[in-house]
A tleap script that builds the chain and sets N, CA, C and O, in Angstrom:
source leaprc.protein.ff14SB
mol = sequence {
  NMET TRP LEU SER GLY LEU GLU ASP PHE THR
  TRP GLU GLY THR TYR SER GLY CYS GLY LEU
  PRO PHE VAL ASN LEU GLY GLU ARG CYS ASN
  ILE ALA GLY SER ARG LYS PHE LYS ARG PRO
  ILE VAL GLU GLY GLU TYR VAL GLU VAL MET
  ASP ILE ALA ARG GLY GLN VAL LYS ALA GLY
  ALA HIE THR ILE ASP ILE ASN VAL ASP ASP
  GLY MET ILE GLY GLY LEU ALA ALA ILE GLN
  MET LEU VAL LYS MET ALA VAL SER LYS PRO
  ASP VAL ALA LYS ILE PRO LEU MET ILE ASP
  PRO SER LYS ILE VAL GLU ASP GLY LEU CLYS
}
set mol.1.N position { -23.934 -56.062 -25.444 }
set mol.1.CA position { -22.953 -56.643 -26.364 }
set mol.1.C position { -23.679 -57.115 -27.638 }
set mol.1.O position { -24.671 -57.836 -27.523 }
set mol.2.N position { -23.236 -56.747 -28.821 }
set mol.2.CA position { -23.711 -56.968 -29.767 }
set mol.2.C position { -22.879 -57.785 -31.087 }
set mol.2.O position { -22.018 -57.296 -31.818 }
set mol.3.N position { -23.434 -59.160 -31.118 }
set mol.3.CA position { -22.594 -60.281 -31.914 }
set mol.3.C position { -23.569 -60.322 -33.276 }
set mol.3.O position { -24.636 -59.707 -33.275 }
set mol.4.N position { -23.168 -61.013 -34.319 }
set mol.4.CA position { -23.771 -61.124 -35.430 }
set mol.4.C position { -23.464 -62.147 -35.949 }
set mol.4.O position { -22.278 -62.152 -36.277 }
set mol.5.N position { -24.323 -63.577 -36.319 }
set mol.5.CA position { -24.256 -64.468 -37.287 }
set mol.5.C position { -25.062 -63.847 -38.450 }
set mol.5.O position { -24.987 -62.638 -38.665 }
set mol.6.N position { -25.893 -64.728 -39.262 }
set mol.6.CA position { -26.675 -64.191 -40.085 }
set mol.6.C position { -27.871 -63.301 -39.567 }
set mol.6.O position { -28.596 -62.593 -40.266 }
set mol.7.N position { -27.934 -63.493 -38.102 }
set mol.7.CA position { -28.940 -62.954 -37.454 }
set mol.7.C position { -28.429 -62.097 -36.257 }
set mol.7.O position { -27.738 -62.680 -35.421 }
set mol.8.N position { -28.696 -60.782 -36.088 }
set mol.8.CA position { -28.019 -60.221 -34.931 }
set mol.8.C position { -28.466 -60.705 -33.483 }
set mol.8.O position { -29.571 -61.176 -33.217 }
set mol.9.N position { -27.504 -60.524 -32.670 }
set mol.9.CA position { -27.746 -61.129 -31.424 }
set mol.9.C position { -27.424 -59.904 -30.528 }
set mol.9.O position { -26.333 -59.341 -30.625 }
set mol.10.N position { -28.403 -59.484 -29.631 }
set mol.10.CA position { -28.176 -58.295 -28.846 }
set mol.10.C position { -28.440 -58.813 -27.063 }
set mol.10.O position { -29.527 -59.145 -26.590 }
set mol.11.N position { -27.350 -58.764 -26.454 }
set mol.11.CA position { -27.533 -58.825 -25.107 }
set mol.11.C position { -27.121 -57.709 -24.121 }
set mol.11.O position { -26.011 -57.202 -23.956 }
set mol.12.N position { -28.352 -57.442 -23.479 }
set mol.12.CA position { -27.847 -56.056 -22.408 }
set mol.12.C position { -28.177 -56.419 -20.969 }
set mol.12.O position { -28.919 -55.739 -20.260 }
set mol.13.N position { -27.582 -57.524 -20.592 }
set mol.13.CA position { -27.764 -57.998 -19.317 }
set mol.13.C position { -29.277 -58.818 -19.117 }
set mol.13.O position { -29.620 -59.256 -18.019 }
set mol.14.N position { -30.051 -58.940 -20.258 }
set mol.14.CA position { -31.304 -59.688 -20.253 }
set mol.14.C position { -31.161 -60.139 -21.995 }
set mol.14.O position { -30.650 -59.457 -22.884 }
set mol.15.N position { -31.704 -61.315 -22.097 }
set mol.15.CA position { -31.840 -61.763 -23.450 }
set mol.15.C position { -33.347 -61.166 -23.897 }
set mol.15.O position { -34.361 -61.376 -23.233 }
set mol.16.N position { -33.316 -60.464 -25.012 }
set mol.16.CA position { -34.408 -60.018 -25.648 }
set mol.16.C position { -35.381 -59.555 -24.598 }
set mol.16.O position { -36.562 -59.842 -24.798 }
set mol.17.N position { -35.107 -58.960 -23.632 }
set mol.17.CA position { -36.088 -58.586 -22.544 }
set mol.17.C position { -36.755 -59.682 -21.813 }
set mol.17.O position { -37.643 -59.408 -21.005 }
set mol.18.N position { -36.346 -61.071 -22.064 }
set mol.18.CA position { -36.757 -61.984 -21.248 }
set mol.18.C position { -36.556 -62.123 -19.852 }
set mol.18.O position { -37.335 -62.803 -19.184 }
set mol.19.N position { -35.462 -61.469 -19.288 }
set mol.19.CA position { -34.777 -61.502 -18.280 }
set mol.19.C position { -33.972 -62.568 -17.946 }
set mol.19.O position { -33.868 -62.842 -16.750 }
set mol.20.N position { -33.335 -63.278 -18.831 }
set mol.20.CA position { -32.429 -64.295 -18.801 }
set mol.20.C position { -31.076 -63.374 -18.630 }
set mol.20.O position { -30.775 -62.438 -19.372 }
set mol.21.N position { -30.252 -63.883 -17.380 }
set mol.21.CA position { -29.128 -63.067 -17.217 }
set mol.21.C position { -27.814 -63.861 -17.781 }
set mol.21.O position { -26.699 -63.878 -17.260 }
set mol.22.N position { -28.147 -64.377 -18.732 }
set mol.22.CA position { -26.698 -65.088 -19.313 }
set mol.22.C position { -26.911 -65.487 -20.974 }
set mol.22.O position { -27.979 -65.516 -21.585 }
set mol.23.N position { -26.010 -65.682 -21.316 }
set mol.23.CA position { -26.001 -66.235 -22.807 }
set mol.23.C position { -25.639 -67.647 -23.002 }
set mol.23.O position { -24.601 -68.101 -22.522 }
set mol.24.N position { -26.295 -68.214 -23.551 }
set mol.24.CA position { -26.356 -69.888 -23.505 }
set mol.24.C position { -25.168 -70.256 -24.680 }
set mol.24.O position { -25.520 -70.176 -25.857 }
set mol.25.N position { -24.012 -70.588 -24.423 }
set mol.25.CA position { -22.828 -70.989 -25.211 }
set mol.25.C position { -23.134 -72.299 -25.581 }
set mol.25.O position { -23.428 -73.159 -24.751 }
set mol.26.N position { -23.071 -72.535 -27.013 }
set mol.26.CA position { -23.057 -73.986 -27.416 }
set mol.26.C position { -21.746 -74.752 -27.359 }
set mol.26.O position { -20.943 -74.541 -28.267 }
set mol.27.N position { -21.426 -75.634 -26.380 }
set mol.27.CA position { -20.248 -75.877 -26.087 }
set mol.27.C position { -19.745 -77.583 -26.513 }
set mol.27.O position { -18.737 -78.171 -26.119 }
set mol.28.N position { -20.758 -78.057 -27.379 }
set mol.28.CA position { -20.640 -79.204 -27.917 }
set mol.28.C position { -19.475 -79.205 -29.155 }
set mol.28.O position { -18.991 -80.301 -29.439 }
set mol.29.N position { -19.132 -78.314 -29.708 }
set mol.29.CA position { -18.080 -78.201 -30.686 }
set mol.29.C position { -16.808 -77.819 -30.395 }
set mol.29.O position { -16.091 -77.117 -31.108 }
set mol.30.N position { -16.459 -78.430 -29.023 }
set mol.30.CA position { -15.473 -78.264 -28.449 }
set mol.30.C position { -14.501 -79.504 -28.098 }
set mol.30.O position { -14.711 -80.152 -27.073 }
set mol.31.N position { -13.561 -79.787 -28.863 }
set mol.31.CA position { -12.762 -80.905 -28.938 }
set mol.31.C position { -12.324 -81.642 -27.570 }
set mol.31.O position { -12.229 -82.830 -27.262 }
set mol.32.N position { -12.080 -80.346 -26.834 }
set mol.32.CA position { -11.536 -80.832 -25.615 }
set mol.32.C position { -12.755 -81.224 -24.442 }
set mol.32.O position { -12.435 -81.614 -23.319 }
set mol.33.N position { -13.724 -81.115 -24.730 }
set mol.33.CA position { -15.029 -81.410 -23.835 }
set mol.33.C position { -15.788 -82.380 -24.362 }
set mol.33.O position { -16.487 -82.885 -23.484 }
set mol.34.N position { -15.994 -82.985 -25.699 }
set mol.34.CA position { -17.076 -83.573 -26.334 }
set mol.34.C position { -16.235 -84.694 -27.231 }
set mol.34.O position { -15.528 -84.410 -28.199 }
set mol.35.N position { -16.456 -85.986 -26.719 }
set mol.35.CA position { -16.192 -87.118 -27.360 }
set mol.35.C position { -16.751 -87.113 -28.609 }
set mol.35.O position { -16.072 -87.415 -29.590 }
set mol.36.N position { -17.914 -86.806 -28.698 }
set mol.36.CA position { -19.128 -87.019 -29.791 }
set mol.36.C position { -18.553 -85.914 -30.949 }
set mol.36.O position { -18.910 -86.060 -32.118 }
set mol.37.N position { -17.754 -84.934 -30.611 }
set mol.37.CA position { -17.311 -84.039 -31.518 }
set mol.37.C position { -16.066 -84.414 -32.308 }
set mol.37.O position { -15.893 -84.372 -33.525 }
set mol.38.N position { -15.074 -84.865 -31.142 }
set mol.38.CA position { -13.769 -84.994 -31.373 }
set mol.38.C position { -13.587 -86.150 -32.327 }
set mol.38.O position { -12.810 -85.970 -33.265 }
set mol.39.N position { -14.154 -87.226 -32.222 }
set mol.39.CA position { -14.172 -88.463 -33.201 }
set mol.39.C position { -14.256 -87.840 -34.644 }
set mol.39.O position { -13.240 -87.910 -35.336 }
set mol.40.N position { -15.448 -87.201 -35.185 }
set mol.40.CA position { -15.534 -86.949 -36.449 }
set mol.40.C position { -14.578 -85.771 -36.831 }
set mol.40.O position { -14.314 -85.753 -38.033 }
set mol.41.N position { -13.993 -84.773 -36.078 }
set mol.41.CA position { -13.051 -84.038 -36.379 }
set mol.41.C position { -11.729 -84.882 -36.712 }
set mol.41.O position { -11.288 -84.811 -37.859 }
set mol.42.N position { -11.162 -85.574 -35.885 }
set mol.42.CA position { -10.086 -86.414 -35.888 }
set mol.42.C position { -10.283 -87.240 -37.207 }
set mol.42.O position { -9.219 -87.338 -37.820 }
set mol.43.N position { -11.269 -87.819 -37.776 }
set mol.43.CA position { -11.485 -88.574 -38.850 }
set mol.43.C position { -11.999 -87.713 -40.086 }
set mol.43.O position { -12.422 -88.354 -41.048 }
set mol.44.N position { -12.005 -86.345 -40.152 }
set mol.44.CA position { -12.283 -85.469 -40.811 }
set mol.44.C position { -13.998 -85.730 -41.680 }
set mol.44.O position { -14.293 -85.451 -42.843 }
set mol.45.N position { -14.729 -86.253 -40.766 }
set mol.45.CA position { -16.312 -86.155 -41.025 }
set mol.45.C position { -16.894 -85.078 -40.711 }
set mol.45.O position { -17.618 -85.082 -39.715 }
set mol.46.N position { -16.724 -83.880 -41.483 }
set mol.46.CA position { -17.461 -82.862 -41.188 }
set mol.46.C position { -18.893 -82.386 -41.417 }
set mol.46.O position { -19.508 -81.387 -41.041 }
set mol.47.N position { -19.243 -83.548 -42.237 }
set mol.47.CA position { -20.737 -83.497 -42.440 }
set mol.47.C position { -21.268 -83.840 -41.002 }
set mol.47.O position { -22.265 -83.181 -40.709 }
set mol.48.N position { -20.856 -84.677 -40.077 }
set mol.48.CA position { -21.229 -85.078 -38.756 }
set mol.48.C position { -20.872 -84.013 -37.844 }
set mol.48.O position { -21.590 -83.745 -36.881 }
set mol.49.N position { -19.801 -83.392 -38.096 }
set mol.49.CA position { -19.574 -82.054 -37.354 }
set mol.49.C position { -20.890 -81.136 -37.566 }
set mol.49.O position { -21.710 -80.955 -36.665 }
set mol.50.N position { -20.990 -80.607 -38.790 }
set mol.50.CA position { -22.011 -79.805 -38.968 }
set mol.50.C position { -23.254 -80.257 -38.494 }
set mol.50.O position { -24.043 -79.334 -38.295 }
set mol.51.N position { -23.689 -81.404 -38.244 }
set mol.51.CA position { -24.890 -81.880 -37.399 }
set mol.51.C position { -24.978 -81.682 -36.036 }
set mol.51.O position { -25.991 -81.353 -35.419 }
set mol.52.N position { -23.848 -81.902 -35.580 }
set mol.52.CA position { -23.237 -81.472 -34.100 }
set mol.52.C position { -23.713 -79.918 -33.867 }
set mol.52.O position { -24.385 -79.494 -32.927 }
set mol.53.N position { -23.236 -79.259 -34.869 }
set mol.53.CA position { -23.401 -77.758 -34.571 }
set mol.53.C position { -24.855 -77.098 -34.842 }
set mol.53.O position { -25.246 -76.141 -34.173 }
set mol.54.N position { -25.575 -77.646 -35.809 }
set mol.54.CA position { -26.823 -77.751 -36.210 }
set mol.54.C position { -27.680 -77.924 -34.741 }
set mol.54.O position { -28.478 -77.080 -34.332 }
set mol.55.N position { -27.348 -79.190 -34.041 }
set mol.55.CA position { -28.003 -79.595 -32.864 }
set mol.55.C position { -27.971 -78.513 -31.754 }
set mol.55.O position { -28.919 -78.319 -30.993 }
set mol.56.N position { -26.632 -77.724 -31.718 }
set mol.56.CA position { -26.670 -76.710 -30.932 }
set mol.56.C position { -27.441 -75.547 -30.991 }
set mol.56.O position { -27.803 -74.885 -30.018 }
set mol.57.N position { -27.705 -75.295 -32.306 }
set mol.57.CA position { -28.541 -74.188 -32.616 }
set mol.57.C position { -30.074 -74.550 -32.272 }
set mol.57.O position { -30.747 -73.716 -31.667 }
set mol.58.N position { -30.634 -75.791 -32.655 }
set mol.58.CA position { -31.747 -76.166 -32.265 }
set mol.58.C position { -32.156 -76.255 -30.840 }
set mol.58.O position { -33.328 -76.133 -30.485 }
set mol.59.N position { -31.116 -76.481 -29.993 }
set mol.59.CA position { -31.128 -76.711 -28.750 }
set mol.59.C position { -31.231 -75.247 -27.855 }
set mol.59.O position { -31.454 -75.150 -26.648 }
set mol.60.N position { -31.019 -74.249 -28.746 }
set mol.60.CA position { -31.069 -72.902 -28.196 }
set mol.60.C position { -29.773 -72.120 -27.862 }
set mol.60.O position { -29.713 -71.120 -27.147 }
set mol.61.N position { -28.886 -72.654 -28.408 }
set mol.61.CA position { -27.413 -71.883 -28.086 }
set mol.61.C position { -27.526 -70.341 -28.916 }
set mol.61.O position { -27.909 -70.083 -30.057 }
set mol.62.N position { -27.157 -69.703 -28.115 }
set mol.62.CA position { -26.993 -68.109 -28.639 }
set mol.62.C position { -25.750 -67.854 -29.367 }
set mol.62.O position { -25.724 -66.904 -30.150 }
set mol.63.N position { -24.712 -68.592 -29.202 }
set mol.63.CA position { -23.589 -68.918 -30.008 }
set mol.63.C position { -22.836 -70.046 -29.983 }
set mol.63.O position { -22.921 -70.746 -28.975 }
set mol.64.N position { -22.056 -70.410 -30.943 }
set mol.64.CA position { -21.297 -71.770 -30.717 }
set mol.64.C position { -19.867 -71.550 -30.424 }
set mol.64.O position { -19.145 -70.904 -31.184 }
set mol.65.N position { -19.469 -72.067 -29.359 }
set mol.65.CA position { -17.982 -72.203 -29.254 }
set mol.65.C position { -17.281 -73.184 -30.021 }
set mol.65.O position { -17.612 -74.342 -29.768 }
set mol.66.N position { -16.440 -73.033 -30.850 }
set mol.66.CA position { -15.612 -73.713 -31.828 }
set mol.66.C position { -14.115 -73.951 -31.180 }
set mol.66.O position { -13.320 -73.013 -31.120 }
set mol.67.N position { -13.782 -75.272 -30.698 }
set mol.67.CA position { -12.553 -75.310 -30.201 }
set mol.67.C position { -11.905 -76.687 -30.900 }
set mol.67.O position { -12.467 -77.760 -30.682 }
set mol.68.N position { -10.726 -76.635 -31.734 }
set mol.68.CA position { -10.226 -77.739 -32.107 }
set mol.68.C position { -8.714 -77.799 -31.930 }
set mol.68.O position { -7.968 -78.382 -32.717 }
set mol.69.N position { -8.343 -77.189 -30.896 }
set mol.69.CA position { -7.009 -77.223 -30.404 }
set mol.69.C position { -7.055 -78.854 -29.480 }
set mol.69.O position { -7.723 -79.248 -28.525 }
set mol.70.N position { -5.997 -79.473 -30.327 }
set mol.70.CA position { -5.553 -80.795 -29.665 }
set mol.70.C position { -4.323 -81.226 -30.526 }
set mol.70.O position { -4.238 -80.784 -31.671 }
set mol.71.N position { -3.501 -81.947 -30.105 }
set mol.71.CA position { -2.434 -82.474 -30.531 }
set mol.71.C position { -2.357 -83.366 -31.626 }
set mol.71.O position { -1.433 -83.583 -32.409 }
set mol.72.N position { -3.584 -83.881 -31.534 }
set mol.72.CA position { -3.541 -85.395 -32.432 }
set mol.72.C position { -4.342 -84.745 -33.941 }
set mol.72.O position { -4.751 -85.556 -34.771 }
set mol.73.N position { -4.490 -83.365 -34.159 }
set mol.73.CA position { -5.071 -83.024 -35.486 }
set mol.73.C position { -4.410 -81.708 -35.941 }
set mol.73.O position { -3.661 -81.143 -35.144 }
set mol.74.N position { -4.557 -81.343 -36.774 }
set mol.74.CA position { -3.853 -80.150 -37.419 }
set mol.74.C position { -4.824 -78.927 -37.182 }
set mol.74.O position { -5.535 -78.501 -38.091 }
set mol.75.N position { -4.816 -78.420 -35.990 }
set mol.75.CA position { -5.725 -77.385 -35.592 }
set mol.75.C position { -6.079 -76.173 -36.677 }
set mol.75.O position { -7.228 -75.761 -36.834 }
set mol.76.N position { -5.266 -75.813 -37.190 }
set mol.76.CA position { -5.124 -74.694 -38.141 }
set mol.76.C position { -6.091 -75.196 -39.291 }
set mol.76.O position { -7.121 -74.540 -39.448 }
set mol.77.N position { -5.842 -76.425 -40.215 }
set mol.77.CA position { -6.726 -76.933 -41.041 }
set mol.77.C position { -8.032 -77.189 -40.763 }
set mol.77.O position { -8.980 -76.897 -41.492 }
set mol.78.N position { -8.093 -77.841 -39.501 }
set mol.78.CA position { -9.593 -78.021 -39.024 }
set mol.78.C position { -10.367 -76.825 -38.714 }
set mol.78.O position { -11.535 -76.787 -39.101 }
set mol.79.N position { -9.885 -75.863 -38.080 }
set mol.79.CA position { -10.840 -74.566 -38.063 }
set mol.79.C position { -10.845 -73.908 -39.349 }
set mol.79.O position { -11.795 -73.145 -39.524 }
set mol.80.N position { -10.200 -73.994 -40.075 }
set mol.80.CA position { -10.562 -73.175 -41.507 }
set mol.80.C position { -11.526 -74.073 -41.957 }
set mol.80.O position { -12.624 -73.533 -42.087 }
set mol.81.N position { -11.495 -75.373 -42.268 }
set mol.81.CA position { -12.350 -76.187 -42.732 }
set mol.81.C position { -13.944 -76.079 -41.934 }
set mol.81.O position { -15.031 -76.046 -42.511 }
set mol.82.N position { -13.703 -76.040 -40.507 }
set mol.82.CA position { -15.072 -75.962 -40.089 }
set mol.82.C position { -15.552 -74.574 -39.908 }
set mol.82.O position { -16.753 -74.487 -39.654 }
set mol.83.N position { -14.999 -73.660 -39.967 }
set mol.83.CA position { -15.589 -71.995 -40.178 }
set mol.83.C position { -15.959 -72.233 -41.471 }
set mol.83.O position { -17.165 -72.066 -41.647 }
set mol.84.N position { -15.251 -72.613 -42.574 }
set mol.84.CA position { -16.072 -72.383 -43.868 }
set mol.84.C position { -17.187 -73.092 -44.029 }
set mol.84.O position { -18.156 -72.586 -44.595 }
set mol.85.N position { -17.210 -74.356 -43.560 }
set mol.85.CA position { -18.521 -75.144 -43.868 }
set mol.85.C position { -19.603 -74.566 -42.849 }
set mol.85.O position { -20.785 -74.609 -43.192 }
set mol.86.N position { -19.305 -74.106 -41.795 }
set mol.86.CA position { -20.312 -73.463 -40.732 }
set mol.86.C position { -20.924 -72.195 -41.484 }
set mol.86.O position { -22.130 -71.948 -41.499 }
set mol.87.N position { -20.069 -71.522 -42.027 }
set mol.87.CA position { -20.734 -70.336 -42.545 }
set mol.87.C position { -21.517 -70.283 -43.731 }
set mol.87.O position { -22.297 -69.417 -44.128 }
set mol.88.N position { -21.097 -71.577 -44.320 }
set mol.88.CA position { -22.025 -71.953 -45.598 }
set mol.88.C position { -23.260 -72.483 -45.385 }
set mol.88.O position { -24.002 -72.635 -46.355 }
set mol.89.N position { -23.778 -72.934 -43.800 }
set mol.89.CA position { -24.734 -73.448 -43.656 }
set mol.89.C position { -25.772 -72.707 -42.857 }
set mol.89.O position { -25.885 -72.796 -41.635 }
set mol.90.N position { -26.529 -71.959 -43.655 }
set mol.90.CA position { -27.786 -70.978 -42.733 }
set mol.90.C position { -28.078 -71.284 -41.445 }
set mol.90.O position { -27.773 -70.633 -40.445 }
set mol.91.N position { -28.757 -72.430 -41.519 }
set mol.91.CA position { -29.075 -73.066 -40.088 }
set mol.91.C position { -28.078 -73.194 -38.757 }
set mol.91.O position { -28.431 -73.411 -37.597 }
set mol.92.N position { -26.707 -72.992 -39.276 }
set mol.92.CA position { -25.725 -72.870 -38.274 }
set mol.92.C position { -25.340 -71.609 -38.197 }
set mol.92.O position { -25.344 -71.045 -37.103 }
set mol.93.N position { -24.881 -70.857 -39.524 }
set mol.93.CA position { -24.282 -69.436 -39.453 }
set mol.93.C position { -25.386 -68.434 -38.895 }
set mol.93.O position { -25.069 -67.303 -38.528 }
set mol.94.N position { -26.570 -68.854 -38.851 }
set mol.94.CA position { -27.540 -67.539 -37.909 }
set mol.94.C position { -27.162 -67.165 -36.625 }
set mol.94.O position { -27.575 -66.203 -35.978 }
set mol.95.N position { -26.254 -68.094 -36.275 }
set mol.95.CA position { -25.796 -67.697 -34.698 }
set mol.95.C position { -24.448 -67.440 -34.741 }
set mol.95.O position { -23.817 -68.118 -35.552 }
set mol.96.N position { -23.696 -66.452 -33.932 }
set mol.96.CA position { -22.353 -66.023 -34.170 }
set mol.96.C position { -21.554 -67.450 -33.543 }
set mol.96.O position { -21.978 -68.255 -32.713 }
set mol.97.N position { -20.473 -67.428 -34.149 }
set mol.97.CA position { -19.385 -68.350 -33.936 }
set mol.97.C position { -18.202 -67.698 -32.950 }
set mol.97.O position { -17.639 -66.621 -33.144 }
set mol.98.N position { -17.955 -68.677 -31.779 }
set mol.98.CA position { -16.923 -67.941 -30.953 }
set mol.98.C position { -15.682 -68.936 -31.089 }
set mol.98.O position { -15.644 -70.051 -30.569 }
set mol.99.N position { -14.728 -68.396 -31.824 }
set mol.99.CA position { -13.498 -69.269 -32.050 }
set mol.99.C position { -12.428 -69.255 -31.051 }
set mol.99.O position { -11.854 -68.216 -30.725 }
set mol.100.N position { -12.124 -70.561 -30.502 }
set mol.100.CA position { -11.361 -70.927 -29.468 }
set mol.100.C position { -10.298 -71.625 -29.581 }
set mol.100.O position { -10.706 -72.485 -30.361 }
set mol.101.N position { -9.486 -71.822 -29.422 }
set mol.101.CA position { -8.472 -70.947 -28.518 }
set mol.101.C position { -8.026 -69.677 -29.235 }
set mol.101.O position { -8.259 -69.542 -30.437 }
set mol.102.N position { -7.233 -68.510 -28.353 }
set mol.102.CA position { -6.993 -67.375 -28.871 }
set mol.102.C position { -5.856 -67.872 -29.877 }
set mol.102.O position { -5.874 -67.269 -30.950 }
set mol.103.N position { -5.007 -68.718 -29.763 }
set mol.103.CA position { -3.757 -68.644 -30.850 }
set mol.103.C position { -4.092 -69.274 -32.127 }
set mol.103.O position { -3.246 -69.408 -33.011 }
set mol.104.N position { -5.458 -69.712 -32.264 }
set mol.104.CA position { -5.816 -69.675 -33.970 }
set mol.104.C position { -7.241 -68.724 -34.328 }
set mol.104.O position { -7.939 -68.776 -35.340 }
set mol.105.N position { -7.344 -68.115 -33.482 }
set mol.105.CA position { -8.585 -66.841 -33.748 }
set mol.105.C position { -8.169 -66.348 -35.152 }
set mol.105.O position { -8.881 -66.544 -36.137 }
set mol.106.N position { -7.099 -65.761 -35.198 }
set mol.106.CA position { -6.689 -65.112 -36.480 }
set mol.106.C position { -6.962 -65.873 -37.678 }
set mol.106.O position { -7.591 -65.429 -38.638 }
set mol.107.N position { -6.471 -67.029 -37.591 }
set mol.107.CA position { -6.450 -67.992 -38.740 }
set mol.107.C position { -7.876 -68.529 -39.050 }
set mol.107.O position { -8.176 -68.906 -40.183 }
set mol.108.N position { -8.828 -68.554 -37.901 }
set mol.108.CA position { -10.216 -69.042 -38.090 }
set mol.108.C position { -11.040 -67.685 -38.833 }
set mol.108.O position { -11.937 -67.896 -39.649 }
set mol.109.N position { -10.696 -66.522 -38.515 }
set mol.109.CA position { -11.412 -65.582 -38.919 }
set mol.109.C position { -10.874 -65.448 -40.443 }
set mol.109.O position { -11.639 -64.958 -41.273 }
set mol.110.N position { -9.809 -65.795 -40.765 }
set mol.110.CA position { -9.242 -65.717 -42.259 }
set mol.110.C position { -10.181 -66.617 -43.089 }
set mol.110.O position { -9.992 -66.758 -44.298 }
savepdb mol mol.pdb
quit
């Protein structure tokens, strides 16, 4: 598997030859599973959201799972803002973003 943020990520059953049989997904940018992420998304505090994403990179995530699918917010507007900010931050954009759920993937990629 070959993914790319600003830096390439290649996984061939082991990570960089280290023998790790998994990819570490940063799940803290998931509105369904993190209250610390949901609150700033609902309040439109995207600087705080970027701090959470940055923390995932520093903690060793190989990719960041972004999920803003929640009935309390406008998922389309939130994913567009979040991805635009993430790709403008080299310390976040260096790893690939995994946009979830599938119904907003196309809008997130735009």
